[in-house]
C-alpha positions as CSV (number, residue, x, y, z in Angstrom):
1,M,6.5,18.2,-12.7
2,Y,5.4,14.6,-13.7
3,P,6.7,12.6,-16.6
4,S,4.4,12.0,-19.6
5,D,4.2,8.2,-19.1
6,V,2.4,8.6,-15.8
7,D,-1.4,8.2,-16.2
8,E,-3.2,11.5,-16.5
9,R,-5.8,10.5,-13.9
10,S,-3.3,9.4,-11.3
11,P,-4.1,11.1,-7.9
12,L,-0.6,12.6,-8.2
13,R,-1.6,14.5,-11.3
14,V,-4.5,15.8,-9.3
15,L,-2.0,16.8,-6.5
16,D,0.1,18.5,-9.1
17,R,-2.8,20.6,-10.3
18,S,-4.0,21.3,-6.7
19,V,-0.7,22.2,-5.0
20,T,0.9,25.4,-6.2
21,R,4.4,24.1,-5.7
22,G,6.3,21.0,-4.4
23,L,7.6,20.4,-0.9
24,G,11.2,21.4,-1.5
25,P,14.2,20.6,0.8
26,G,13.1,20.2,4.4
27,G,9.4,20.1,3.5
28,I,7.0,17.6,5.1
29,G,4.0,16.2,3.3
30,V,1.5,13.8,4.9
31,V,-1.1,11.4,3.4
32,M,-3.9,10.5,5.8
33,S,-6.6,7.9,5.7
34,R,-8.2,5.1,7.6
35,A,-6.6,1.7,7.4
36,G,-6.8,0.0,4.0
37,V,-7.7,3.1,1.9
38,G,-4.4,3.6,0.2
39,K,-1.7,5.4,2.2
40,T,1.1,2.9,1.4
41,A,0.1,2.9,-2.3
42,F,0.1,6.7,-2.4
43,L,3.6,6.8,-1.0
44,V,4.7,4.2,-3.6
45,Q,3.2,6.4,-6.3
46,V,5.1,9.4,-4.9
47,G,8.3,7.3,-5.0
48,L,7.7,6.1,-8.5
49,N,7.1,9.6,-9.8
50,N,10.3,10.8,-8.4
51,L,12.2,7.8,-9.6
52,A,10.9,8.4,-13.1
53,Q,12.7,11.8,-12.9
54,S,15.9,10.1,-11.7
55,R,15.5,11.5,-8.2
56,P,16.8,9.0,-5.6
57,V,14.2,7.7,-3.1
58,L,14.6,6.2,0.4
59,H,11.5,4.3,1.4
60,I,11.3,3.5,5.2
61,S,8.7,1.0,6.1
62,I,7.8,0.1,9.7
63,G,6.5,-3.4,10.3
64,H,6.8,-4.8,6.7
65,S,9.6,-6.7,5.1
66,K,11.7,-5.5,2.2
67,G,10.2,-8.1,-0.1
68,H,6.7,-6.9,0.9
69,V,7.5,-3.3,-0.1
70,T,9.3,-4.3,-3.3
71,A,6.3,-6.3,-4.4
72,W,4.1,-3.3,-3.9
73,Y,6.3,-1.2,-6.2
74,N,6.3,-3.9,-8.8
75,A,2.5,-4.2,-8.6
76,V,1.9,-0.5,-9.0
77,I,4.4,-0.2,-11.9
78,S,2.5,-3.0,-13.7
79,D,-0.9,-1.5,-12.8
80,R,-0.5,2.1,-13.9
81,L,2.2,2.2,-16.7
82,H,2.3,1.0,-20.2
83,S,5.0,-1.6,-21.0
84,S,7.5,0.8,-22.6
85,A,8.0,2.5,-19.3
86,H,8.5,-0.7,-17.2
87,D,12.2,-1.3,-18.0
88,N,13.2,2.3,-17.2
89,L,11.4,2.3,-13.8
90,H,12.7,-1.1,-12.8
91,A,16.2,0.2,-13.6
92,Q,15.6,3.2,-11.4
93,L,14.5,0.8,-8.6
94,R,17.8,-1.0,-8.9
95,T,20.0,2.2,-8.9
96,N,18.1,5.1,-7.3
97,H,15.9,3.3,-4.7
98,I,16.6,1.9,-1.3
99,I,14.0,0.3,1.0
100,Q,14.9,0.4,4.8
101,T,12.7,-1.6,7.1
102,F,12.2,-1.4,10.9
103,P,10.3,-3.8,13.2
104,L,6.7,-3.3,14.0
105,N,6.1,-0.7,16.8
106,T,9.5,1.0,16.2
107,H,9.1,4.8,16.7
108,L,11.3,6.3,14.1
109,Q,13.2,9.4,15.3
110,A,15.7,11.7,13.6
111,E,18.6,9.8,15.1
112,H,17.4,6.6,13.3
113,L,17.1,8.5,10.0
114,E,20.5,10.1,10.4
115,A,22.1,6.7,11.0
116,V,20.4,5.2,7.9
117,L,21.4,8.2,5.7
118,A,25.0,8.1,6.9
119,Q,25.2,4.3,6.3
120,H,24.0,4.5,2.7
121,K,26.1,7.6,1.9
122,N,29.3,6.1,3.3
123,Q,28.8,2.6,1.8
124,I,27.5,3.4,-1.7
125,G,27.3,7.2,-2.0
126,F,23.4,7.1,-2.0
127,E,21.8,10.5,-1.0
128,P,18.0,10.6,-1.4
129,A,16.1,13.5,-2.7
130,V,12.9,12.1,-1.3
131,I,12.3,10.2,1.9
132,L,9.1,8.2,2.4
133,I,8.2,7.2,6.0
134,D,5.3,4.7,6.1
135,D,3.4,4.2,9.4
136,W,5.1,6.8,11.6
137,D,3.6,6.9,15.1
138,W,1.7,10.2,15.5
139,D,0.2,9.3,18.8
140,G,1.7,10.2,22.2
141,D,2.8,13.3,24.0
142,I,2.2,16.2,21.7
143,P,5.2,18.4,22.6
144,T,7.5,15.4,22.3
145,R,6.1,14.5,18.9
146,A,6.3,18.1,17.7
147,A,10.0,18.2,18.7
148,E,10.6,14.9,16.9
149,L,8.9,16.3,13.7
150,N,11.1,19.4,13.9
151,Q,14.2,17.2,14.2
152,L,13.1,15.1,11.1
153,R,12.6,18.4,9.2
154,A,16.0,19.6,10.2
155,T,17.6,16.4,9.0
156,A,15.7,16.7,5.7
157,K,16.8,20.3,5.3
158,R,20.4,19.5,6.0
159,T,20.4,16.7,3.4
160,Q,18.4,18.7,0.9
161,S,15.7,16.2,0.8
162,E,11.9,16.3,1.3
163,I,9.8,13.9,3.4
164,W,6.4,12.3,2.8
165,M,4.8,10.5,5.7
166,S,1.6,8.5,6.2
167,A,-0.8,8.9,9.1
168,R,-3.6,6.5,10.1
169,V,-6.9,8.0,11.0
170,H,-8.6,5.9,13.7
171,R,-12.2,6.8,13.1
172,V,-14.6,8.0,10.4
173,V,-14.1,11.7,9.9
174,P,-17.3,13.7,9.3
175,E,-17.5,15.9,6.3
176,I,-17.5,19.1,8.3
177,E,-14.2,18.2,10.1
178,L,-12.4,17.7,6.8
179,R,-12.2,21.5,6.4
180,Q,-9.2,21.3,8.7
181,I,-6.5,18.7,9.5
182,P,-8.1,15.8,11.5
183,Q,-6.5,13.8,14.3
184,P,-3.9,12.5,14.9
185,C,-2.1,15.3,12.8
186,K,-4.2,18.2,13.9
187,P,-1.8,19.4,16.7
188,F,1.0,19.5,14.1
189,K,-0.6,21.7,11.5
190,H,2.2,24.3,11.7
191,L,4.9,21.5,11.2
192,T,3.4,20.1,7.9
193,D,3.5,21.8,4.5
194,I,1.1,19.6,2.4
195,V,-1.6,17.3,3.8
196,V,-3.6,15.0,1.6
197,F,-6.7,13.0,2.9
198,L,-7.9,9.8,1.1
199,E,-11.5,9.3,1.9
200,P,-13.6,6.2,0.7
201,Y,-17.1,6.9,-0.6
202,A,-19.7,5.1,-2.8
203,G,-18.0,1.7,-2.8
204,A,-14.6,1.7,-4.7
205,H,-14.4,5.4,-5.1
206,V,-11.9,7.6,-3.2
207,R,-12.0,11.3,-2.6
208,V,-8.6,12.9,-2.7
209,R,-8.6,16.0,-0.6
210,V,-5.7,18.5,-0.3
211,I,-6.5,19.8,3.2
212,K,-3.4,21.9,3.5
213,D,-1.1,23.5,0.9
214,Q,1.8,25.6,2.2
215,S,1.3,28.1,-0.7
216,R,-2.4,28.6,-0.5
217,H,-4.0,31.4,1.7
218,Q,-7.6,30.3,1.4
219,Q,-9.0,28.0,4.0
220,E,-11.1,25.8,1.7
221,T,-9.8,22.3,0.8
222,V,-9.3,21.2,-2.8
223,T,-11.3,18.0,-3.5
224,T,-11.3,15.7,-6.4
225,N,-13.5,12.6,-6.7
226,L,-11.7,9.7,-8.5
227,N,-12.7,6.1,-9.2
228,I,-9.6,4.6,-7.6
229,D,-8.5,1.2,-6.5
230,P,-7.5,1.6,-2.8
231,D,-4.9,-1.2,-3.1
232,T,-2.9,0.7,-5.8
233,V,-4.4,4.2,-5.9
234,S,-4.8,3.7,-9.6
235,P,-7.8,4.4,-11.8
236,L,-10.2,1.4,-11.7
237,D,-10.8,1.3,-15.4
238,L,-7.1,0.6,-15.9
239,H,-6.8,-1.7,-12.9
240,A,-5.7,-5.4,-13.0
241,P,-5.5,-7.3,-9.7
242,P,-2.2,-6.3,-8.1
243,D,0.4,-9.0,-7.8
244,L,1.0,-8.6,-4.1
245,P,2.4,-11.1,-1.7
246,T,-0.2,-12.8,0.6
247,S,1.4,-11.0,3.6
248,A,0.0,-7.8,2.1
249,Y,-3.6,-9.0,2.7
250,T,-5.2,-8.7,6.1
251,L,-8.1,-10.7,7.5
252,L,-10.3,-8.7,9.9
253,S,-12.2,-11.0,12.2
254,G,-13.1,-11.7,15.9
255,G,-11.4,-15.0,16.7
256,A,-14.6,-16.6,17.9
257,P,-15.2,-20.3,17.6
258,G,-16.5,-21.6,14.4
259,A,-16.3,-19.6,11.2
260,E,-14.0,-16.9,12.5
261,T,-11.5,-19.4,13.8
262,E,-11.5,-21.2,10.5
263,F,-10.9,-17.9,8.6
264,G,-8.0,-17.4,10.9
265,V,-6.6,-20.8,10.4
266,C,-6.7,-20.2,6.6
267,A,-5.1,-16.8,7.0
268,E,-2.2,-18.4,8.8
269,L,-1.9,-21.3,6.3
270,W,-1.7,-18.9,3.4
271,G,0.6,-16.4,5.1
272,L,-1.9,-13.5,5.5
273,T,-1.8,-10.9,8.2
274,E,-4.6,-11.4,10.8
275,H,-6.4,-8.9,13.0
276,N,-8.8,-10.3,15.6
277,F,-10.7,-7.6,17.4
278,S,-11.5,-8.2,21.0
279,Y,-11.9,-6.3,24.3
280,P,-10.6,-6.6,27.9
281,G,-12.0,-9.6,29.7
282,R,-13.0,-11.5,26.6
283,Q,-11.1,-14.8,25.7
284,P,-11.3,-15.4,22.0
285,T,-10.6,-18.9,20.7
286,R,-8.0,-17.5,18.2
287,T,-5.4,-15.1,19.5
288,R,-3.1,-14.6,16.5
289,G,-3.0,-10.9,15.6
290,I,-5.2,-10.0,18.6
291,V,-6.3,-6.3,18.7
292,E,-7.7,-5.4,22.1
293,L,-10.0,-2.4,21.8
294,S,-10.1,0.3,24.5
295,E,-13.4,1.6,25.7
296,A,-13.0,4.7,23.5
297,E,-12.4,2.5,20.5
298,L,-15.4,0.3,21.3
299,L,-17.6,3.4,21.4
300,Q,-16.7,4.2,17.8
301,G,-18.9,1.2,16.8
302,E,-21.7,1.9,19.3
303,V,-25.2,1.5,17.9
304,S,-28.6,1.4,19.7
305,P,-30.1,-2.1,20.3
306,T,-33.4,-0.7,18.8
307,Y,-31.6,0.2,15.5
308,V,-30.0,-3.3,15.3
309,E,-33.3,-5.0,15.9
310,T,-35.0,-2.8,13.4
311,Q,-32.5,-3.5,10.7
312,L,-32.2,-7.3,11.4
313,K,-35.9,-7.6,12.2
314,R,-35.4,-9.7,15.3
315,S,-34.5,-9.2,19.0
316,F,-31.1,-9.7,20.6
317,P,-29.7,-9.8,24.1
318,T,-29.4,-6.3,25.7
319,T,-26.3,-7.3,27.8
320,K,-23.1,-5.3,27.7
321,T,-21.2,-8.3,26.4
322,F,-23.5,-8.5,23.3
323,Q,-23.2,-4.7,22.8
324,K,-19.4,-5.0,22.8
325,T,-19.6,-7.9,20.3
326,L,-21.6,-5.6,18.0
327,Q,-19.0,-2.9,18.5
328,T,-16.1,-5.2,17.6
329,I,-18.0,-6.2,14.5
330,W,-18.0,-2.6,13.4
331,H,-14.2,-2.6,13.6
332,Q,-14.1,-5.7,11.5
333,V,-16.1,-4.1,8.7
334,A,-15.4,-0.4,8.8
335,T,-12.0,-0.6,7.2
336,A,-12.6,-3.7,5.1
337,G,-12.9,-3.6,1.3
338,E,-15.3,-6.6,1.3
339,V,-17.1,-8.9,3.7
340,F,-17.4,-12.7,3.7
341,V,-19.9,-14.3,6.0
342,I,-20.7,-18.0,6.7
343,G,-24.3,-18.4,7.9
344,L,-27.9,-18.6,6.7
345,I,-29.8,-16.1,4.5
346,L,-33.3,-15.6,5.9
347,P,-36.4,-15.0,3.8
348,D,-36.3,-11.2,4.7
349,N,-32.8,-11.0,3.2
350,T,-31.0,-10.6,6.5
351,V,-28.3,-13.1,7.7
352,N,-29.0,-15.2,10.7
353,G,-27.3,-14.7,14.1
354,G,-25.3,-11.8,15.6
355,T,-22.8,-11.9,12.8
356,G,-25.6,-11.0,10.5
357,W,-24.7,-7.5,11.7
358,A,-21.5,-7.7,9.7
359,A,-23.4,-8.4,6.5
360,E,-25.8,-5.6,7.3
361,L,-23.0,-3.1,8.0
362,G,-21.2,-4.2,4.8
363,R,-24.4,-3.4,2.8
364,R,-24.8,0.0,4.7
365,F,-21.2,0.9,3.9
366,H,-21.6,-0.1,0.2
367,K,-19.0,-2.8,0.4
368,E,-19.1,-6.1,-1.5
369,V,-20.9,-8.6,0.7
370,H,-20.6,-12.4,0.1
371,V,-22.5,-15.0,2.2
372,F,-22.1,-18.8,2.1
373,D,-25.5,-20.2,3.0
374,Q,-24.8,-23.5,4.9
375,E,-28.3,-24.8,4.2
376,R,-28.2,-24.2,0.4
377,Q,-24.5,-25.0,0.4
378,A,-23.8,-22.1,-2.0
379,W,-22.3,-18.6,-2.1
380,F,-24.4,-15.5,-2.7
381,T,-23.5,-11.9,-3.2
382,W,-25.7,-8.8,-2.5
383,K,-26.3,-7.2,-5.9
384,D,-29.2,-4.9,-7.1
385,E,-31.0,-5.3,-3.8
386,H,-31.1,-9.1,-3.8
387,W,-28.9,-12.1,-3.1
388,A,-27.5,-13.3,-6.4
389,P,-25.8,-16.8,-6.7
390,E,-22.0,-16.6,-6.9
391,V,-19.6,-19.3,-8.1
392,H,-16.1,-19.4,-6.7
393,P,-15.8,-16.0,-5.1
394,K,-12.3,-14.5,-4.6
395,I,-10.8,-12.1,-2.2
396,T,-10.1,-9.0,-4.2
397,T,-9.1,-6.3,-1.6
398,I,-6.2,-6.3,0.7
399,R,-8.4,-5.8,3.8
400,F,-11.4,-8.1,4.1
401,T,-13.8,-9.3,6.8
402,G,-14.1,-13.0,7.5
403,T,-16.8,-13.9,10.0
404,G,-19.9,-16.1,10.5
405,T,-21.7,-18.6,12.6
406,R,-20.2,-20.5,15.6
407,F,-22.0,-23.6,14.3
408,L,-19.8,-24.2,11.3
409,S,-20.7,-27.2,9.1
410,E,-18.2,-29.2,7.1
411,E,-19.5,-27.5,4.0
412,G,-18.9,-24.1,5.5
413,R,-15.4,-25.1,6.5
414,Q,-14.7,-26.3,3.0
415,A,-16.2,-23.1,1.5
416,I,-13.6,-21.0,3.5
417,H,-10.7,-23.2,2.4
418,N,-11.9,-23.0,-1.2
419,L,-12.2,-19.2,-1.0
420,F,-8.5,-19.0,-0.1
421,Q,-7.4,-21.6,-2.6
422,H,-9.3,-19.9,-5.5
423,T,-7.8,-16.6,-4.5
424,F,-4.2,-17.5,-3.7
425,G,-3.6,-21.0,-5.1
426,P,-2.5,-24.0,-3.0
427,S,-1.3,-23.3,0.5
428,S,2.5,-23.5,0.9
429,R,2.2,-24.7,4.4
């Protein structure tokens, strides 16, 4: 099914071995994961594998520019294929590949897809064999969404194409729940043919689970553990840093005064996406990319005050406001690939202040954690159960946490700017 120049350890090879047959015309496949784990890269991999077989691909992206998506394809090509295959795939990108973008928060329906298909067929005779839909909105009224999925399937069947879609999981899914399709796709089990779940574990590793295969009768999932880079869904031992635009990177922060505001300023200067987590009634200093969490979303990050005090070895306020602050920090860290904190490392190896919880969560989640100690005026990274000195750290994952003290020193401010400059080069703004 897959060409010989695709790496043998690609997750799509695993999919080929796990799924007894492909989707076929009118089939719907879904890749699910939390934010930042590799849904877009997985769709790009699907697109490239089909292009390698000269099968036309229509990639529909909601909320990203054409240049952004094109850069992702180029990065994955460079990352996973040897040089002799580059020219062929780039030629396929020019002749058999169309990227169609829609504004953020667009809910793609069959009528949108029909219009896009008709436009490209009438203008250039382009008829895709595979349609990729990234960031479709699965939330909402279930009967309405089910009807919309049926209409998308009908369009695909009429045009003899298959559809792969992505779905964002909004919380950590316990192991026991992954024996069946999790939310938000659970109500639509009968409308999907193949469902793949990408699950982070043990740092940079990813579990690739085939939760549903239309041809399998057994109820057990097919699971393969791979050492995969979540930015490209490629084997880490072959990985080179992907050449993605800065807009592909997302700062996860809280918009508070001090370090968080400075991280946001730099994100805007360098053209990164920015998500500042907050809650109703709070007035953050920085409002670019504000994400206001509902009560249900805040509860995802709930932790007992006793546990926090035990881990950080000091007491904190027991107010609801402070508890909500801790809950927003959980959202900053949970889907990040690495954590950067500006503050002070204490003798017990914890980080001073409430934002020390971000460093502690990062360590608990086995993420890379970097702290700029404002007293020692140096970076440190958590390695082998101690803080090791670090020179010129760089941002290496497309979703990262940037947080720290409200009492930002000039050295701390410069450390944040240097971090962005060492990673992305001089600011263009």
